[in-house]
C-alpha positions as CSV (number, residue, x, y, z in Angstrom):
1,M,-1.2,-82.4,108.9
2,D,-1.3,-79.1,110.7
3,E,1.5,-78.9,113.3
4,H,-1.0,-77.7,115.9
5,N,-3.4,-80.6,115.5
6,Y,-2.4,-82.6,118.5
7,A,-3.4,-86.0,119.9
8,L,-4.1,-85.7,123.6
9,I,-3.8,-89.0,125.5
10,T,-4.6,-89.4,129.2
11,G,-3.0,-92.1,131.2
12,A,-0.2,-92.0,128.7
13,S,2.8,-93.0,130.9
14,S,2.2,-96.7,130.7
15,G,0.1,-99.6,129.4
16,I,-2.6,-98.9,126.8
17,G,-2.1,-95.2,126.9
18,L,1.6,-95.4,126.1
19,A,0.9,-98.0,123.4
20,I,-1.7,-95.7,121.8
21,S,0.7,-92.7,122.1
22,R,3.3,-94.8,120.2
23,E,0.9,-95.6,117.4
24,L,-0.2,-92.0,117.0
25,A,3.5,-90.8,117.0
26,S,4.2,-93.3,114.2
27,L,1.5,-91.7,112.2
28,G,3.1,-88.3,112.7
29,Y,0.8,-86.7,115.2
30,P,2.3,-84.3,117.8
31,L,1.4,-85.5,121.3
32,L,0.2,-84.1,124.5
33,L,0.8,-86.8,127.1
34,V,-1.0,-86.5,130.4
35,S,-0.5,-88.6,133.5
36,N,0.2,-88.3,137.2
37,E,3.4,-90.3,136.9
38,E,5.9,-87.5,136.1
39,E,9.1,-89.5,135.6
40,K,7.6,-92.1,133.4
41,L,5.7,-89.5,131.5
42,N,8.8,-87.4,130.8
43,E,10.7,-90.5,129.7
44,A,7.9,-91.5,127.3
45,A,7.7,-88.0,125.7
46,A,11.5,-87.9,125.2
47,E,11.6,-91.4,123.7
48,L,8.6,-90.9,121.3
49,G,9.8,-87.4,120.2
50,E,13.3,-88.7,119.4
51,Q,12.2,-92.0,117.8
52,Y,9.4,-90.5,115.5
53,G,10.6,-87.0,115.1
54,I,7.4,-85.5,116.4
55,K,6.7,-82.9,119.2
56,A,5.8,-84.7,122.4
57,I,4.7,-82.6,125.4
58,S,4.4,-84.2,128.8
59,L,2.0,-82.7,131.3
60,C,1.9,-84.1,134.8
61,M,-1.6,-83.8,136.2
62,D,-3.8,-85.6,138.6
63,L,-7.0,-86.2,136.6
64,A,-8.8,-87.4,139.6
65,K,-9.1,-83.8,140.9
66,R,-12.5,-82.2,140.3
67,D,-11.1,-79.2,138.3
68,S,-8.5,-81.2,136.3
69,A,-10.6,-81.3,133.0
70,Q,-11.0,-77.5,133.0
71,N,-7.3,-77.0,133.9
72,L,-6.2,-79.3,131.1
73,F,-8.4,-77.6,128.5
74,D,-7.2,-74.2,129.7
75,Y,-3.6,-75.4,129.4
76,C,-4.2,-76.3,125.7
77,V,-5.9,-73.0,125.0
78,T,-3.1,-71.0,126.6
79,N,-0.4,-72.9,124.7
80,N,-2.2,-73.0,121.4
81,I,-2.5,-76.8,121.4
82,K,-5.3,-77.5,119.0
83,T,-6.6,-81.0,119.6
84,E,-7.8,-83.3,116.8
85,I,-7.7,-86.5,118.8
86,L,-8.8,-87.0,122.4
87,I,-8.0,-90.3,124.1
88,N,-9.7,-90.7,127.5
89,N,-7.7,-93.6,128.8
90,A,-6.7,-92.7,132.4
91,G,-8.2,-95.1,135.0
92,I,-7.6,-97.3,138.0
93,F,-8.6,-100.8,139.0
94,F,-8.9,-102.6,142.3
95,F,-10.7,-105.7,143.5
96,R,-12.3,-104.8,146.8
97,D,-15.7,-104.7,148.6
98,I,-17.3,-101.2,148.7
99,T,-17.4,-101.3,152.5
100,N,-13.7,-101.9,152.6
101,T,-13.0,-99.0,150.2
102,T,-12.2,-95.5,151.5
103,P,-14.5,-92.7,150.5
104,G,-11.4,-91.0,149.0
105,L,-10.7,-93.9,146.7
106,I,-14.3,-94.1,145.7
107,E,-14.2,-90.4,144.7
108,T,-10.9,-91.0,142.8
109,E,-12.4,-93.7,140.7
110,I,-15.6,-91.9,140.0
111,N,-13.7,-88.7,139.0
112,L,-11.3,-90.6,136.7
113,H,-13.9,-92.7,135.0
114,I,-16.9,-90.4,135.0
115,L,-16.4,-86.7,135.8
116,T,-13.1,-86.0,134.1
117,P,-13.7,-87.8,130.8
118,S,-17.3,-86.4,130.6
119,L,-16.0,-82.8,131.0
120,L,-13.1,-83.4,128.6
121,C,-15.5,-84.7,126.0
122,R,-17.7,-81.7,126.5
123,L,-14.9,-79.1,126.3
124,F,-12.9,-80.6,123.5
125,A,-15.8,-81.7,121.3
126,E,-17.1,-78.1,121.3
127,Q,-13.7,-76.8,120.3
128,M,-13.4,-79.4,117.5
129,I,-16.8,-78.5,116.1
130,N,-16.3,-74.7,116.3
131,E,-12.7,-74.7,114.9
132,N,-12.5,-77.5,112.3
133,R,-15.8,-79.4,112.3
134,K,-13.5,-82.4,112.6
135,G,-12.2,-84.5,115.5
136,Y,-11.9,-88.0,117.0
137,I,-12.6,-89.0,120.6
138,L,-11.8,-92.5,121.9
139,N,-13.2,-93.4,125.4
140,M,-11.7,-96.5,127.0
141,A,-14.6,-98.4,128.7
142,S,-14.4,-102.1,129.5
143,I,-16.4,-105.3,129.1
144,A,-16.9,-104.9,132.8
145,A,-19.6,-102.4,131.8
146,W,-21.9,-105.3,131.4
147,M,-20.9,-107.2,134.5
148,I,-22.8,-106.9,137.8
149,M,-19.9,-108.5,139.8
150,P,-19.0,-108.1,143.5
151,G,-15.5,-106.9,144.2
152,I,-15.5,-104.7,141.1
153,A,-18.9,-103.0,141.7
154,L,-17.5,-99.5,141.4
155,Y,-15.3,-100.3,138.4
156,S,-18.1,-101.9,136.5
157,A,-20.6,-99.1,137.3
158,T,-18.2,-96.3,136.3
159,K,-17.3,-98.1,133.0
160,S,-21.0,-98.7,132.4
161,Y,-21.6,-95.0,132.7
162,L,-18.7,-94.2,130.3
163,H,-20.0,-96.7,127.8
164,C,-23.6,-95.3,127.9
165,F,-22.4,-91.7,127.9
166,S,-20.1,-92.2,125.0
167,R,-22.7,-93.9,122.8
168,A,-25.3,-91.3,123.5
169,M,-23.0,-88.2,123.1
170,R,-21.8,-89.7,119.8
171,H,-25.3,-89.1,118.3
172,E,-25.1,-85.4,119.4
173,V,-21.8,-84.6,117.7
174,L,-21.3,-87.0,114.8
175,E,-23.1,-85.0,112.2
176,R,-21.1,-82.0,113.3
177,G,-17.8,-83.6,112.4
178,V,-16.8,-85.3,115.7
179,S,-16.7,-89.1,116.0
180,I,-16.8,-90.7,119.5
181,T,-15.6,-94.4,119.6
182,T,-16.1,-96.5,122.7
183,V,-13.6,-99.3,123.3
184,C,-14.6,-102.1,125.7
185,P,-11.6,-104.4,126.1
186,G,-11.3,-107.4,128.3
187,A,-8.0,-108.4,129.8
188,V,-5.0,-106.5,128.3
189,A,-1.4,-107.2,129.1
190,T,-0.6,-104.2,131.3
191,G,0.1,-103.7,134.9
192,L,-3.4,-102.4,135.7
193,Y,-4.6,-105.7,137.2
194,N,-1.4,-106.5,139.1
195,L,-1.5,-110.0,137.5
196,P,1.7,-112.1,138.1
197,M,3.9,-112.1,134.9
198,R,3.6,-115.9,134.5
199,Y,-0.2,-115.7,134.3
200,M,0.0,-112.7,132.0
201,K,2.3,-114.5,129.5
202,L,0.1,-117.6,129.7
203,G,-3.0,-115.5,129.0
204,V,-1.4,-113.9,126.0
205,R,-0.3,-117.3,124.6
206,L,-3.8,-118.6,125.0
207,G,-5.3,-115.5,123.3
208,I,-7.3,-114.6,126.4
209,I,-5.2,-111.5,127.2
210,L,-4.5,-109.0,124.4
211,P,-1.1,-107.4,124.1
212,A,-1.3,-103.6,124.7
213,E,0.3,-102.9,121.3
214,R,-2.2,-104.9,119.3
215,M,-5.0,-103.4,121.4
216,A,-3.8,-99.9,120.5
217,R,-3.5,-100.6,116.8
218,L,-7.0,-102.1,116.6
219,S,-8.6,-99.4,118.6
220,L,-7.2,-96.6,116.6
221,K,-8.1,-98.3,113.4
222,K,-11.7,-98.4,114.5
223,M,-11.5,-94.8,115.7
224,F,-10.3,-93.5,112.4
225,R,-13.0,-95.4,110.6
226,R,-15.5,-93.5,112.9
227,K,-16.9,-96.7,114.4
228,A,-19.3,-96.4,117.3
229,E,-18.0,-99.3,119.4
230,F,-15.2,-101.9,119.5
231,I,-15.0,-104.9,121.7
232,P,-11.5,-106.4,121.2
233,G,-11.1,-110.2,121.5
234,G,-13.9,-111.0,119.1
235,L,-16.2,-113.9,120.0
236,I,-14.4,-114.8,123.2
237,N,-15.2,-111.6,124.9
238,H,-18.8,-111.5,123.5
239,F,-19.3,-115.0,124.9
240,F,-17.7,-114.0,128.2
241,I,-20.1,-111.0,128.6
242,F,-23.1,-113.4,127.9
243,L,-21.8,-116.0,130.3
244,V,-21.2,-113.6,133.2
245,K,-24.6,-111.9,132.7
246,S,-26.2,-115.4,132.8
247,L,-24.7,-116.6,136.1
248,P,-27.2,-117.2,138.9
249,D,-26.8,-114.9,141.9
250,A,-25.8,-117.7,144.3
251,L,-23.0,-118.8,141.9
252,V,-21.8,-115.2,141.7
253,R,-21.5,-115.0,145.5
254,R,-19.7,-118.4,145.6
255,L,-17.2,-117.3,142.9
256,K,-16.6,-114.1,144.9
257,K,-15.6,-116.1,148.0
258,K,-13.2,-118.2,145.9
259,I,-11.6,-115.1,144.5
260,D,-11.2,-113.6,148.0
261,K,-9.4,-116.8,149.1
262,L,-7.2,-116.7,146.0
263,I,-6.0,-113.2,146.6
264,G,-5.6,-113.8,150.3
265,K,-8.6,-111.9,151.8
């Protein structure tokens, strides 16, 4: 493997992003880790570099800013970081009515889930095609992409865009050497959902929640096999998607009220 063929992972300081970074480091890939959590990011880069004997660069950057994709690409060009793998993983999650969400937070989620990954795909895919005619892009969507659910309206809509965009762009670049894989996980054992630890451990034991490490291994396996899409969790998540899509509107609103009470709204 050429020493300049990096794996670039966004949202790499924790959760799925860190687990994916660890898996890629174990395969010998030099890493460019990107996140807005500078301390965690530096610790992760130092740990992975020492443990696996690879070069791990940490770059603290707020990917919710409108110019972040171009700035990140320019950083790679300036520092001769040739990217073979792009992992678009950075994101946020919150359960809240749109009317109770600030315009700034709406813009942040749209930029993180739509604008920045779209531009990163455009910039790095072109580079992969022109320089090596080889590359892998993994975009982290969600099973929420199929769910019209109140409380997560913005999250679902942005993940639906990312899912549709990824599947369509794949057809544009696949025959030119770049494979785009869309991953649509359900619940994963990370801090993204602010779930109490006792419920998280119970979910993992029951097989409802997937450990981040297993999620990372399975996702990368599909990516390297150049698969178009991967929904972790097998039949359970496929059934859950069908179930949620089949719920009557009145029941959806009733469930929303129960969730509001549960989280203290």
